[in-house]
N, C-alpha and C positions, 0 to 999 in steps of 0.2 A: 866715540867709537868703543871705548872700554865698556860703557854701559850696554852697548849693543851686544858685544860678545858675552857679557854676563847673562843677558836675557836669552841668548841662543844656547848657553850651556844648561839652562833650566828645562830643556825639552824633555829630558828623561824623567822628570818628576811625575808622580801619579796624580791624575786629575780627580779631585773629590767633588762630587756634585751634591750640593745641598738642595733638597727638594722643598720648594716653598709651595705649600698647598693652601689655596684660599677657596673656601667653599661658600657660595652664596645660594640660599634657597629663596628664589623669587616667588612671587604669587603664582606664576604659571608652572612651578615645579622644576625650574631650571637649576642645575647644579654645575658649578665650575671648579675645575682644578687647574693648577699651574705646575708644569714639570719642565726640567731642562731637556734639550734634545740629547740624542745618543744615550738615552737611559737604557741600562742593561735589562735583559729579559729577567723576569722574576722580581724586579723591584716594584714595590707597592706604590700605586698612584694615589690611592685613598680607600677608605673603608666605605664602599658604596652602600652596603646594607645598613650600616649605622647612620649614614647621612640621609638615607631614604626612610629610615625608621622601619626597616624590614627585619623580621625575626630570622636569625641565621639558621636555626633548626627548622627543618621542614622545607627549605628551599631545594629546588631541583631544576635540572636543565630545562625541562619543558615549561616550568613555571616562570622562570626569570631568564630573559634572553636579551642580547645586545643586537641592535639593528643599526648598522652603520649607513651613512649617506654616501660615502665614497666607494671607490672600487676596491680599496684595500682596507681590511679590518686590522687596526693597529692594537686593539686592546681586547682583553678577555676578562671574564669575571670568575673568580674562584668561589664556587658555590658554598664550600665548607667554611671558609673564613669570611666571605663577604668582601674581600679586597679586590681592587681593580689592578690588573697587571698588563704591561705592554707585551704584545706577542712577537714583535720584531723591532729592530733598530729604527728609531724615529729620527729622520734627517730633516731638520727644519728647512734647510736650503732646498732640498729636493721637493718638499711638500708645498712650501709657501714662497719660495724664491726670496725676493727682496721686500716682501710685505713687512711692515713694522709689527703687525700683530698676526701671529699664526695661531689659528684656532682649528681644532678638530671637533666636529659635532657628531654625536650619535645619540640613540635613545635606548633607554632601559625599559623593557616591556614586562610587566608583571601579569602573567596569564590569569591566575585565579581571581585577581582583583580587577582585571580588565583596565589597568592603568598604564599610562606611558609617562616616563620621566625623561626630560631632555638633559643631556650631559655635554658640557663644553670643556674641552681640555686645551689650555694654552701652552704652546711649546715655546719655551724661552731659549734664547740663543746662548751657545757656549763657544768658546774659541777653539773650534775644531778644524778650521781651515786656515792655511797660511796664505799670505798675499802672493799673487801669481801674475806675472807679466804675460801679456798676450804673445809677445815674442821674446825669446830668451836672448837673442842677439840683435842689437840695433846698430845700424850703420848710418853715419852722417858724412856727407861730403861738404866741407866748409872751405870757402875761399880764404886764401891767405890774406886777402885784403879786407876780410870781415872786420868791422869796427869792434873795438872793445865794448862790451856791454850788449853785444848782439845775443838775442835769446832764441833758443831752439826748443820747440815743444817736444816733450817726451810722452810716450804712452804710459799712462798710469797703471799701477798694478790693480788687479781685481781681487777682492776678498768677499766671498759670499756671506760672511758673518755680518752682524749689524753692530751699530754703536761703537763702543770702545774695542770690540773684538774685530772691527774692520780696520782698514789701513789708517794709520795715525801719523806716519812720518816717512820721509825718504832720506837716504844718506848716500853721498857720492864718495867714491874712493879718492884718496888724497892726490891732488895734482896741482900744477901751478898755472894752468891755462883756463881751467873751467871751474865753475861753482854751480851749486844747485839752488834754485829759487822755487819754493812751494807756495802757491796762492790758493786760498779757499774762496770759491764762488758763492754767489747769493743762494744757490740751491744746496750748498754744503759740500759740493764736489771739490776735490783738490786737484789743482792743475800744476803739473811739474814742468819746469823749464830749465834747460841747460844754458847757463850764462857764460859768455866768453869774457874771462877776466884779464886776459893778456893776449896781445896780438900773436897770430900764428906765423910761423916761418917754415914754409914747406921745405926749404933747403936744410933747415936745422932738424926738423922732425916732420915727416909726412903722415904719420899714423899715430894716433893717441888712443890707447885702450883704457877704458874706464869701467868701473863696476858700480851699478846703481842698486841700492838696497832699499826695499820697502818693508816696514815693520808695522804690526798692529799693536793694540793696547791691551791684549789679553794677558792672562797670567797662567802659564808662562807666555812670554812674548814669542810670536811666530813671525817669520820673515821670509821674503823671497828676493831673488837677485836677477839682474839682467846685465849682460855685457854690452858695453857701448864702444863701438869702434868709430873714431873720427878720422875721416880721410881729408886731408888738406888739399883744396883745389884753388883754382883761380877764382876770381870774384864773381859771385851771383848775389847781388845785394838786395833783391826784392822777393818777398814771399807772396804766394797767391793770396787772394782776398775773396771770400764768399760774398754773394749778392745779399744774403740775409743771415743773421746769426742763428736763427732757429727755423727749421722747416717742419710744417705740420700737415698731416694728411689723414683723412678718414676713409676707410674702405670696408665694404661689406665682407663678411666672413666667407661668403660663397664665391668670391672672385676666382676665376680659373687660374691655374698655374701659368706663369709667364706674363701676367698682367702688369702693365706699367703703372707704378704708383705715383711717382713724382720724378722730377729732374732737378738736380742741384747744379749750381754754376759758380765756378771760382775763376778769377782772372789774375794774371801776373803781368805787371807793367814792364817786365824785362822784355827783351827782344830775342828773336831767333829761338835757338834751342832752350835758352833759359826761361822762356815764357810758356813752354809746353807743360801742361798740368796733367797729372794722373790722379784718379779718385780711388779711394778705398774706404771700407766700413770698419769702424773701430768700436770698442766697448760693446760688443754684442754678446748676449748669452748663447749658450750652446744651441738652444732651440731656435733662437732668432737666426743664427748663422745657417740653419738648414732651411729657412723660409725665404730670406731676402738676399739679394745680390745687387751690386752696383757695377755699371759699365765703366771701366777705368778710363775710357776715352771720352764718353759723352756725359757721364754723371747720371744716367738713368737708373733709378732704383726700381726693381721689379721683383716679382715673387718667383721662387723656385720650389715652393712647397705649399701645402694647403693651410689656410688659416682656420682657426677654430676659436670662436669667442669663448666657449666654455673652458678652454685651456688657458687662454691669455686674452685679456680685453684690450691691452695696449702694449706697444713695444717702444723702447727708447734706445737710441744708438747715436754714434757720431760718424760723420763722413769727413774724411781728410782729403785735402787737395795738396799735392806735393809737386814741386817743379824739379827740374833735372839737377838743380843745385841743392836738393834736399831741404829747400825752404818750403814750409808747409803752413797750412791754415786748417782749422777745424770748425765744423758747424754741427749743431745738434739736430737730430731728426726724430720727430715724435709721430708714431703711426698708431692711430686709434682704430680698433676693430669694431664694426657695427654689427650688432646681433641681428640675426634673422630667425624666423621660427622654423628651425630645422630639426627640432627634437620633439617627438611626441611625448605626452605625459607617461610616466611610468607608474603602474599600479602594482603594489605589493600587498598580498594578503598575509599579514603577519600572524594572525590567529583566527581559527575557525572552529566552531563546534560541529562535530560530525553528525549528530542527531539531536533534534529538538522535539521534546514531548508536545503532543498536540494540545495539551491542556496548559501550555506555558502562557502566562499572562502577557498582555501587550507591553512592549518595552523591554522584552528579554533580549539581551545582547547575544548575537549569533556569530559575528565575525568582526575583526579589527583590520582596517585597511589603511595603507599609507600611500599618499600620492606625492610624486616628485617630477618636476620638469627642469631640465638642465638649462633651459633658456632663461632670460632675464626680462624684467619689466612685464608688460602685458603678455609677452610670449611665454612667460613662466607662470602666469596666473592660471590656476586650474580650477575648473568646476566639475563636480561629480554628480551623477544621476543614475537612477535605476528605473525600470518600467513602472508605470502607475497602476497596472492591473494586478499587482501582487500584494500580499499582506505584509509588506516590509517597507522600511524607510531608512534613510541615511541620517545619521546624527553626528555632527562634528564633535570630536573628542578633544584633541590637542594638536595645535599647529596644523599640519597637513594630515592628521589622523582622523579617520571617520569610523563610526561604529554602525554596523548593519543590525538593526533591531526590528523585532516584530511590531506591526502596527495595529493588528486586531486579532481577534480569536482565530485559531487555526483548527482545521478539521481534516484529519488524515484520510477519512473515508471519502471526502470530496476531492482532495488533491493530496497524493502521498509524498510528493517531493517537488521542489521548485528549482529551476535553473535560473538563478538570479544573475543577470548580466549587468555588470557595473561599467559605466562609460565615463571616462575622464576626458575633458575637452579643455584646451587652453584658449586664450583670447587673442592669439596671434593672427597674422594674416599671411597665408590662409590658415584657417582653423585646423589644428591637428588633434587627433583624438586616439585613444586606445581603449580596448575593452578587455575584461576578464570575466569569467563565469564562475560562480560559486554554487555548488550543489548543496541545497538545504534539504535534508531528509527528515521527515516527521516520524517520530516513534509513536506506536499505537498505545492507547489506553482502552480499557473495556467499557466503552460508553454506548454500545449498541447491543440490544438483545437479538437473538435469532428471530427471523421473520419467515413464516410459512408463506408459500406462494398463494394459498387460498385461505379464506376465513373459516371454511369448514370443508370436509371431504365426505363424499358419498361413495362407498365401495360396494362391490357386488361379488358374490361367490356362489357357485352352484352347490346345492346340498350333496351330501355323500362324497365330499371332497376327500382326497387322501390327506392324512396327517402330515403337517409340515408344508402344506401348499402355500406358496407366496401369493399374498392377496394384492399387494401393491407396494410401492416405495414412496414414503413421504420425504420431502426435502425442505429444510429450513436453511436460509442463507443468513450469514452474519458478516456484515461489511468490515468487521475488525480483521486483524491479522494474527498469525501465530496461534498461541494458545487461546487468545481471546476469541478466535474464530472457529476453534475446534468444537463442533456441536455433537452432543450426545442426546439420544432419544430414550424416552421411557413412557410407559402406559400408566395412566391413572384411572381408577374406577372402583366400583364395589362388586355387586353380584349381577349375574344374568340368570334369571329364573332359578335361583338357588344354586347356580353353578359359579364357582369363583372365576372372575375374569382372567387371572393369570393362567388358569388351566385351559382356556379357550383361545386366547390371542396372545402373541408375543411380538416384540419388535427388536430388531437388531440395533443395539445402542449406537453403533458407529455409522451404519448406512441408512437407517430409517426404514428398512424393509419390514413389512408387516407379514406375519406368518400365522396360519391357522394350526393350532396344536391339537385339534380334534376334528372328527368328521361331523359336520353339522347336519341336523335333520330339520327340514323346513316345517314338518308337522309338529316339531317340538317347540321351536321358536323361530321367528322370521326376521328379526333384526337385532343387532348388537350396537349399543351406543357407548362410546368411551372417549377419553381424551388422551392426546399425545402431548407430552411436554418436551420441548427442545431447550437444552441448557448448554451454554458455552463454558469454556474452560478458564474464564477470567477470574480475577480475584477483586471483589466478590463476584460470583457467577451471576449472570443474567439469564432469564428464561422467558418463554412464552408458551401458551397452550393453544391447541386447536381441537375442535370437536370433530369426531369421526363417527359416521353411521355406516355400519356394515349390514347390507341387506342379503338375506339368504334366498337364493333363487330356487324355485321348485323344479324337481325332476319327476318324471313319471315312474315312481318307484313303489306305488301302491296299487294293487289290483282292486277292482270294485268289490265292495262288501255287500252281500245279500242280506237285507233286513227281513224281507218277507218274500216267499214263505221261509220260515225257519225250520231247521231240521229237528225232529223229535229226539229226545235224549233217552227214551226207554226202549228203543229198538223197534218201535212200531212205525208204520208208514202213514204219513199224513196225506189226506186227500181233500179236494175241493168239490162241493156238491153243486150240480147244475140241473135245473128242471128240464125234463125232456121236452117240455112245451116251449122252451125259450125261443124267442125270435132272433133273427140275425142281428148282431151288434149287442147282444146281451152281455153285460159285464160279469164275467165269471169271477175273476180275482185280479189282483195287481201285484206285479213283481216290483218290490221296492229295494233299491240299492243305493249306496253312497260310496264316494271315493275320497280318501283322505288328502289327495293332492288338490291343487288349485288350478284355476284357469282352464285352458283347454284339456289339461291332463285330467280334469274332473268332469268333463262333459261326457255323459253316458248315453249310450244308444242300446236299444233292445231289439232282438230278432229271434224268431222261432227257429231253433236249430234242428229239432227233430220232433215228430208228432206221430201218435198211433194212427190217426186218420188225417193225412195231409189235406189241407183245405177246410177242415172243420173249425179251426180256431185261428185267430190272428193276434199279433202282439203289436201294441203301439210303439213306433220307433223311438220316441222320446219319453212317452208316459209309462211304458211297461205294462199297460192294461191288456189283459187277456180277455178277448171278446169272441163270441161265436160268430163265425163267418157265414154260416148257413143254418138252417133248421135241422134238428136231429131227425134221423130216420130210423126205422126198426133195425136195419142192418148195422147201425153204428154200435160199436162195442160199448158195454156198460162202463168200463174202465178205460179212460183216455190218459195216456202218459205224454206229457209235454216237457221238452228240454229247451229252456230259454237261455240264450247267450247274452250276457251283459258286457259291453266293451267300452273302454274309455277312448278319448281322442288323442292320447299321447303318442309320442314317437320313441320307441315302438309302442303300439297299443297293448294294453293289458286287459284281460277278460276274466270272467267267472261265469259259471252256469248254475241255473236253478232248475230243479226237476219238480214239476207240478203234476199231481195225479188228480184228474177230474172224474167224479162218479156221476153218471147221468141217472136221475130218478125223479119221480113225481110225487111220491107219498112215503110216509114213514114206514109202513109195513114193507113197501117195495124196497125202501132203503135197507131195512133190516134183512129182508130176504136176499137182497142183492149183496149186502155186505157179508152175509153168511156164506153165500156162494163164492164170494170173492175171497173170503178168509180161508175157508177150507172146503173142499168138495165133500158132498154128503155121502155118507157110507150107507148103502142100503141094508146092510146087515147090522147096523148099529143105530139105535133110536135116540141116543144120548144127545146128539146135536139137535135133533128135532124137538125134543122136550125143552131144551134150553131156549130155543127160538120162541116156542109157544109161551114159555114163562115170561120171557122178556116182553113180548107183545101184550100179554095180559097185564103185566105191571104197568106198562105204558098207558094202556087204556084207563086203568083205575086212577091213575094220577093226572090224567089229562085235564079234568075239570078243576082239580086243585091247582094246577099250574096256571090256569087262566086267571083264577082269583088272585093268586100270588103275584102274577105279572102285573096286574092292574095296580096293586098296592105298591109294588116296587117302582113302577113308572111314575106314580104320583110323588113318591119320596124323592126320586131322582131329579124331578123338575124343580123341586123346592131346595135342593141341596146347593150350597155355595162352595163345594169342595174343589171345584175345577177352576183353574186359571183361564181367564178369557183369552189369554195369548196363546194357549196351546192349540195346536192344529191337529185334527184327526183326518184320516183318509176317508172323506165322505164319498159315498158312492161305491166304495170297495167292500165287498162282503167280507166279514170276518172269517178267517180260515176255519173250517170245521174239519176235524180229524176223526176218522172211523178206523179203529184198529181191526186188523184181520181176525184177531181173537175175540173181538167184542166191541161194543160201543164205548167201553170205558177208555178207549184211546182218546176220546174228546177231552178228558180231564188232564191229559198230558201236554196240552198246548202251552206255549210260552206267551207271556203278556209283553207287548212292546209299546214303548212310548217313542214316537217319532216326531221331531220338530223340523220342518223344512222351510227354507227361504228360497228366494229366486237365485241365489248364488250357492252352488253346491258346496263351496268352501265353508259356509256357515251352517251346514246341516249338522244336526246332532242326533245321535241314536243311543238310547239307553235300553239295554236288554237285561231283563231280570232272569236270573238263573234258577229261580225257585220252581220247584216241581209241585204243581198243585195236587198231585196224587199223594203227596206225603204230608200235606198240611190242610187244615180246614180252609174253605173258600172264604176269602175276605168279602165282607158285605159290600164295601164300596166298589171293589173291582167286579164283583158279581153284578151289581146294578149297572155299572158301566157297560159290561158286555151285553147284558140284556137290552139296554137302550140302544146300543150300536146295532144289534141284530134287528131291532124293530125299525130303525131308520133305514137299514139296508133292505128290509123286506117290504117297504112301502111299494105297492104295485107289483110285487113279486111274491105272491102267496105260496109259491112252491117251496120257498126257503123257510117258511114259518115253522115247520116241524123241527127244523134243526135246533132252534132255540129251546124247544121243549125237550129235546134229547139232552141238551146241555144241562138243563135244570134237573132232568131225571136222574142223572148220575152225579 
């Protein structure tokens, strides 16, 4: 007893816990520590950074994390020092109960290395609990006839600690009637019995008060007490006896509350009231007392709470049968809980990359996933899968950790993001599964050049357009995103008919709208060819080109231009000569005009607008030929003035007029006299004009013979000449215009020489007009011969026009 009191006096001493840390690095990366329970906050469990070989500098919370498997996180990692510390008080008895080995498992995840390390912390027991009896006061009713040596079972004390820290001994207070006998069973449990050492005498003492003390083997020693009151009664000398020493039963964890598990049975050979037995449960943990109960009369053990295999897989307790004389017997009850598949797998995404570059190689780790199923056996075996039609696969990393990695090349332009559904399924019956979705977004790289919708563009714009007119808008699409898809446009090219391209066409670099910077003239140039480049904003930038042809459309903006007859430049009036003997349909002359426009804008038509003698002449609608409509009569005026209207076919139509003066005469003298009369009326009082006419007629006659000889020589030379191009076209059948001045025949020398080249398309007609005045320079021999030959051709069959050629040579 003195030793017991000394142990109790040591309760005030401070408990010093020596931490034993054993670290094992297994091939799988498992690390183990061992710490005592009740460790204070801030105490170091171990240097996890050193043990894992991690550099302390550079660690950060997002890079290194602790992922626990339980509901409560008991440890934290100091990032600065690399030490592992407990976050709260660790109670071994609360966490593991009576398990011999108490282990806490969690994982250390290193984000940047995508590695997982398993950590196992063993919680060792300390003597932090004192023995405690289930009942602080025990009462026994013992017959006074009880024989010496009779044994009475006592309820043992419970100590949650293990080993030497648990209950090691019992002591009974000093008395002369009772002693204490402690026996150790095969399973290591201690059974305490109260032994009657001396016969009781109720008349001497009817109540005996005893104190039962239970002590553990910790340092310091902890103890608990229970008061025993013995009531001395008349004899009841038979204790109940159970039908079997141990009762075992297995039950599914999903049995409903109130289900009967088993029935225990104890019999007492006594008779009458001494044979009545009552049942009670003993040595139950706190949780078990909330789940099980026994009917005190029938011995039926049933549930009053829900079973959960994940919380406890088995329960152990004692059932006691006691008669009215307080004689009792005990039997052990073992209840095994059978697991059912009532927990779906849990999926935890511990790490995930928010955005993956589309050029990432196959095998790039995208996410780290942890699977856990609280069930056991096949019910806790989990398989993980993802859809097959996506470019990803699952790869087992460590224990129940999987890595989501890319399986093939990625293309953001084809699919910009993926919703990866991860399905975890266990192997229980029925199968339970759970899913979670990870959004994998692909980041863009500049791997696509802008693409135009067409391989080439043909544009149209009407001439005379206002400056700044929008021609069209080109569009190039880039399937990339962001800056990689921002397209800018520019024009590339050189010159357009000696005009710089930038001064004619521009393009909006942002929208691709093409604008005309100048007013185009169809007659100057009819098409513009250039290239447009579309370039994105990536690094390096990518570009593509497209060819653009801009056609200028014609407008009716040019009036017809009269080539023949041309207007004299010396102030004289030009006339055409027609023989008086001309038949109807005789070709007098031809009005020749061109239009610089094209198409129907250049289709010309001719009509006689005004004439001195209506009905005397007609004009070809499309040819412009002026012909006699009837024969001349005496009453017809010698001088006929014709106004010919030349009109194009544009909308609105444009026109020009040509005035043709036709002189009717049969012979040169007549021509001269007629011209004199036309030029100026004769003055009867003045003979100057008369003398002049006579002189001109005389000179003409003198040179007539000379002209014939010269004409023959010139005709021969002309036929042998190779000066003319065979491709040139002359107006055959049209008399060369002859001009007679009012002041004299010298007006013939003031005519212009024209070279006209015509094709079937008016747009290709060309006219070259010489501005040389033959009155101011000698007559060129080549042109002179040409004019003579032309007159000869025109005069074939029309002798009336022959003298005109001679007049030309005369002057």
